[in-house]
Structures are given as C-alpha cells and as structure tokens.
N, C-alpha and C positions, 0 to 999 in steps of 0.2 A: 698518417693515422696509425695508432697502436694496434697490434693484432691482439685479439682476445686469446687468452690462455686456454688451449684445448682442454676438454674434459679428460679426466683420467679414469679409464675404465679398467677394473681389475679383472684378471683372468677368472674363469669359473671357479667356484669353491669345489675342491676336491676332498679335503679332510677336514670337516668342521671341527672336530675336537682338538686336533692339532693346531688349527689356526686360532681357535679360542685360546688355548694354553699359551701359544706364542704371545698373542696380544696381551693376555692378562699379565704374564710375567713381565713382558717388556714395559707395560704401562705402570705396573707396580714399581719396577726399577726406576722408571722415570720420576714418579711421584716422590718416591723416597730421596732421590738424588737432588731434585729441584728445591726442596725446602728441607723437611725433616722426615724421617721414617715415622709413620703413624699407623696405628692399627686400622684406621678407617681407609687407608690407601688400598688395602687388599679388597675391601668392600666395593670402593670405586672402580678398581680395575675389574673385578669380577663382573660387575653390572655393565660396564662399558663393553666388555668383551662379549658378553652375553647378547647385547643389543646388536653389536656389529655382525656377530655370526648369525643371529636370527634374521636380520635384514638380508644377509648374503644368501641364506637358505631360501628366503622368499624371492630370490632372483635379483636383488639389487646389487649391482657391481660398480655403479658410479660412485667414486670417492666423494664427490661433493654432496651427493644425496645421502651417503652414509654418514658423513659428518653432520648434516642437518638432523637426520634421525636420531643421532646420539645426543645432540643439543636438545631436541624436543623431548626425548624420553627421560633424560637425565634431569629435566627440570623437576620432576617428582621425587628425586633423590634428595635426602636430607644431608646437606653439605655443612651443617652447623658445627661439626667436629672437624672440619677441614678448612684449609686456606684456599682450597681450589672451588671452582664452580664448573657447570656444564660446558661453558665455552672453552675453558683451559683443557679439560678433559678431551673434548671433541678435537681440539687443535693438536693435542699431544698424540691422539690416535692417528690423526692424518699424518703428522711428522714421522711417527714410527712406520707406517705403511709406505710412505714416500721413500724414507731411508731404505726399507727393505726391497724396493723396486730400483734402488740407484738413481732416483730422480731428485735433482737439486731443489730443495725447498724454497730457496730464494726466487728462482726465476722459472721453475716449471720445466727445466731442460734436463736432459740425461747428462 
C-alpha cells in the first residue's frame, strides 16, 4: 500500500514583510518567465503574496491549507487580462515555497 505524503508545515513566520516581498518577486518572475511579461502579473503576485502572508499571520503554516486559501481567495480576482487562473497561481506559490525549502516537488522528498 502506498504511503501518503506527509503534510508540509512551514516554520513560524518571523518577518512578514520580507516573506511577502520574496514571494511577490518570485511569483512575478515565474509568471513573466512562464508565458510573457504582462502588467497584470504584478497585481497577481501582489494579491497572492498578500493572501499567503495574511494566512501565515493568522497562524496557518500547513502548505496544503495555504494553497487552498490562495485558490479560494483568488477566485474573486479578475484574471480576464491574464492567461493564468487561481489554480496555476496557487500551484506556483507551492512550487516556490517547496524550492526554497529544498523539497523535491515531484515526490515530496528532500
């Protein structure tokens, strides 16, 4: 029987502004690199980073729950000027966080 992948719990948030800036910049770079640089990418990155850090400030450190929160809250974002949607953004945030922790995104292992 396959073993479930354990939850990934982030360390407590120490510097909210630094984490927000890191995520916003990383996500914006990813968005620009994946398709084409667009003005809307900055707004998407800002919104996703704000959601992520607010959730962390509220005590949520489980990466899976953070991804769900981004998907849920980004549903109200107007993606009409973008090729992306809330699921792509949440997954990109997850990938950036996993990369920063040195966790292999493919199999959940270090």
